[in-house]
C-alpha positions in Angstrom: 68.3 -21.0 49.3 67.0 -21.9 45.9 64.0 -19.6 46.3 66.3 -16.7 47.3 68.6 -17.4 44.4 65.7 -17.4 41.9 64.3 -14.2 43.3 67.5 -12.4 43.0 67.9 -13.6 39.4 64.4 -12.6 38.5 65.1 -9.1 39.9 67.8 -8.8 37.3 70.8 -9.4 39.6 73.8 -11.4 38.6 73.9 -14.2 41.1 77.1 -16.3 41.7 77.2 -19.9 43.1 76.1 -20.2 46.7 78.6 -20.8 49.5 77.6 -22.5 52.7 79.0 -20.8 55.8 77.7 -23.6 58.0 76.0 -26.5 56.2 72.2 -26.4 56.4 72.3 -23.3 58.6 73.8 -20.3 56.9 74.5 -19.6 53.3 76.0 -16.8 51.2 74.5 -15.8 47.8 77.0 -13.5 46.2 75.5 -11.1 43.7 76.2 -8.0 41.7 73.6 -5.2 41.5 71.4 -2.9 43.6 71.2 -3.8 47.3 67.8 -2.2 47.7 66.4 -4.3 44.8 67.9 -7.5 46.3 66.5 -6.8 49.7 63.0 -6.1 48.3 63.1 -9.3 46.2 64.1 -11.4 49.2 61.7 -9.9 51.7 58.8 -10.4 49.3 59.5 -14.2 49.7 58.7 -14.1 53.4 61.2 -16.9 54.0 61.5 -18.5 57.4 65.0 -17.2 57.8 66.9 -14.0 58.8 68.1 -12.3 55.6 71.0 -9.9 55.3 71.9 -7.9 52.2 75.3 -6.3 52.8 78.5 -5.2 51.1 81.7 -7.2 51.4 83.2 -4.2 53.2 80.7 -4.6 56.0 82.4 -7.9 56.9 85.6 -6.2 57.9 84.0 -4.9 61.1 86.2 -2.5 63.0 83.5 -0.9 65.2 80.5 -2.6 66.8 78.2 -0.4 68.8 75.1 -1.8 70.5 72.1 -0.8 72.6 71.6 -2.7 75.9 68.0 -3.2 77.0 66.2 -5.8 74.9 69.2 -6.1 72.7 72.2 -7.2 74.7 70.0 -8.2 77.7 66.6 -9.7 77.7 64.8 -7.0 79.8 64.2 -3.3 80.0 66.0 -2.4 83.3 63.8 0.6 84.2 60.7 -1.6 83.9 62.2 -4.2 86.2 63.4 -1.6 88.6 59.9 -0.2 88.7 58.5 -3.6 89.7 60.3 -3.2 93.1 58.4 0.0 93.5 55.1 -1.6 92.5 54.9 0.5 89.3 56.0 -1.9 86.6 52.7 -1.8 84.6 52.6 2.0 84.6 56.2 2.5 83.7 56.4 -0.4 81.2 53.6 1.1 79.2 55.6 4.4 78.8 58.7 2.4 77.9 56.9 0.5 75.2 55.5 3.7 73.7 58.8 5.5 73.8 60.6 2.5 72.1 58.0 2.6 69.4 58.7 6.2 68.8 55.3 7.4 70.0 56.7 9.5 72.8 59.7 11.9 73.1 62.5 9.8 74.7 63.9 12.6 76.9 60.5 13.4 78.4 59.6 9.8 78.8 62.8 9.0 80.6 62.4 12.0 82.9 58.8 11.0 83.8 59.7 7.4 84.5 62.7 8.2 86.6 60.7 10.8 88.6 58.3 8.0 89.6 61.1 6.0 91.1 62.0 8.8 93.5 62.6 7.4 97.0 63.5 3.9 95.9 66.4 2.5 97.9 69.7 2.6 96.0 70.4 -1.0 97.1 67.5 -2.2 95.0 69.5 -1.5 91.8 72.0 -4.2 92.6 69.2 -6.5 93.7 67.4 -5.9 90.5 70.4 -6.5 88.4 71.2 -9.8 90.2 67.6 -11.1 90.1 66.3 -9.8 86.8 69.0 -9.0 84.3 70.0 -11.9 81.9 72.3 -11.7 78.9 70.7 -12.1 75.5 71.7 -15.5 73.9 74.7 -15.0 71.6 75.8 -11.8 73.2 79.2 -13.1 74.5 79.9 -15.0 71.4 79.2 -12.1 69.2 81.2 -9.5 71.1 84.1 -11.9 71.9 84.4 -12.9 68.2 84.3 -9.4 66.9 86.9 -8.2 69.4 89.2 -11.2 68.5 89.0 -10.1 64.9 90.0 -6.5 65.7 86.8 -4.6 66.3 86.3 -2.0 69.0 83.1 -2.6 70.9 80.9 0.0 72.6 77.7 -0.5 74.7 75.6 2.6 74.5 72.4 2.7 76.5 69.6 5.0 77.3 69.5 3.1 80.6 71.7 3.5 83.6 75.3 3.2 84.5 74.8 0.7 87.4 73.3 -1.7 84.9 75.4 -0.9 81.8 78.8 -1.1 83.4 78.6 -4.6 84.9 76.6 -5.9 81.9 79.1 -4.4 79.5 82.1 -5.9 81.3 80.5 -9.3 81.6 79.8 -9.4 77.9 83.2 -8.0 77.1 82.6 -4.5 75.7 85.5 -2.2 75.6 83.5 0.8 76.8 80.0 1.5 78.2 78.0 4.7 77.9 74.8 5.2 79.9 72.8 7.6 82.1 73.8 8.5 85.6 71.0 8.3 88.2 71.1 10.9 91.0 71.2 9.5 94.5 70.4 11.3 97.7 70.8 9.8 101.2 70.9 6.3 99.7 67.8 6.7 97.7 66.9 7.6 94.1 66.4 11.3 93.7 64.1 10.9 90.8 66.4 12.7 88.3 69.3 11.8 86.0 72.5 13.7 85.0 72.2 16.0 82.0 72.6 15.8 79.1 71.1 12.3 78.9 72.1 9.5 76.6 69.4 9.9 73.9 69.2 9.1 70.2 71.5 11.9 69.2 74.1 10.9 71.8 74.1 7.3 70.5 74.6 8.6 66.9 77.4 10.9 68.0 79.2 8.1 69.9 79.1 6.0 66.7 80.4 8.9 64.5 83.0 9.9 67.0 84.3 6.3 67.2 84.5 6.1 63.4 86.5 9.3 63.2 88.8 8.3 66.2 89.5 4.9 64.7 90.0 6.3 61.2 87.9 3.6 59.6 85.5 3.6 56.7 81.8 3.9 57.6 81.2 0.5 56.0 83.3 -1.1 58.8 80.9 0.2 61.5 78.0 -1.9 62.6 75.2 -0.7 65.0 72.4 -2.8 66.5 69.3 -2.0 68.5 65.6 -2.5 69.0 64.0 0.8 69.8 63.2 4.1 68.1 66.0 5.9 70.0 68.4 3.5 68.2 67.3 4.7 64.7 69.8 7.6 64.2 72.6 5.3 65.2 71.5 2.5 63.0 71.0 4.8 60.0 74.5 6.3 60.5 76.3 3.0 60.6 77.7 1.2 57.6 75.5 -1.8 58.5 72.5 -1.0 60.8 70.8 -4.1 62.4 67.3 -4.2 64.0 67.2 -6.9 66.7 63.7 -8.3 67.4 62.8 -4.6 67.0 59.9 -2.2 67.0 58.4 -1.6 63.5 59.9 1.9 63.0 63.4 0.6 63.9 63.0 -2.4 61.6 62.0 -0.2 58.7 65.1 2.0 59.2 67.6 -0.8 59.4 69.7 -2.4 56.7 68.7 -5.8 58.0 66.7 -7.3 60.8 67.2 -10.3 63.1 63.7 -11.6 63.8 64.2 -15.4 64.3 67.8 -16.0 65.5 69.7 -14.7 68.5 72.6 -12.3 68.4 74.9 -14.9 67.0 73.0 -14.7 63.7 75.0 -11.6 63.0 78.2 -13.7 63.0 76.8 -15.8 60.2 75.8 -12.6 58.4 79.4 -11.6 58.5 80.5 -14.9 57.0 82.0 -16.3 60.2 81.5 -20.0 60.6 80.7 -21.5 64.1 84.2 -23.1 64.3 85.6 -19.5 64.3 83.4 -18.2 67.1 84.8 -17.3 70.4 83.0 -19.4 72.9 81.2 -17.8 75.9 
C-alpha cells in the first residue's frame, strides 16, 4: 500500500489518505488526476496484488454482464464436450487460439461444432453434471451486485444447455448463448444463426444500458477471451479475468491473483456486506 501511494504521488497525482475496506486485504487509495497515469504507475511496480483504477461512479453498478466459460465457470464447455467424443485435444487447441484472437471466432465455432456431429444429446447433461464447476466467488459476486440493485446478464459464446442452468444456479437475471441443432437425439453439427459472437456480446451490453437508462460508468463487463474485448471496451468498467494477453491489454483492470470476489473489493464492498453463497 505504501509503495502504491508513493508511486501515485511521484506520478504527480494528489493522493488522499488510504482507507481499508477489509484490514490487511483490500485498501482504497483515493486520488485526483489522470487514470491512465495512475494505472501505468501502479502496474510498473509489479506488486503481488490485483490493482484497480476506477472512477467513483463505477461503484454504483447497475449492470453486470459476464462471459461464462473460464470466467463464471472453470472450464470451456465445448472442450469438455469434445472429450466425450475423443476429440478434446484437437478442439481445445482451436478454442485456445480463438480465445487468444488468433482465429475468427465464428469460423472456429462452426468448425468445432461440426466435429461434434453425431454425439448423443444426452451427453450434454452428463458433461454439465460431471465437468462444469462454478468459479470461486461467482455466487457471492452476482448475489451481492443484485442485492445492491444491479441487473445481471450471462452472455456466452457457448451453448444454451450449459448457460441456462449455470446462469440460474449463480443467480443471473438473464442468459444469452448459442442454440445447438439436434436431430434424432444427436448433435447435428451446426448452431442457430446468428451466433453469439463478440459483436452480439457488445450489443447486449449497449442494449441493456439503454433499456435501463443508466450511465455507461454504471455498467461493468468481465471476460477472459478475445471475443469479450468489444464488450469489455464498451463498458464503463471492463475487467479481464485470468485472461488472454489481448483481453488483458484491452481491459480497464485485470484480476490475475484473486477469484471473482476480488471485484467486490474493487467496488469498495467489505466482506461483511457480501451475500453469502
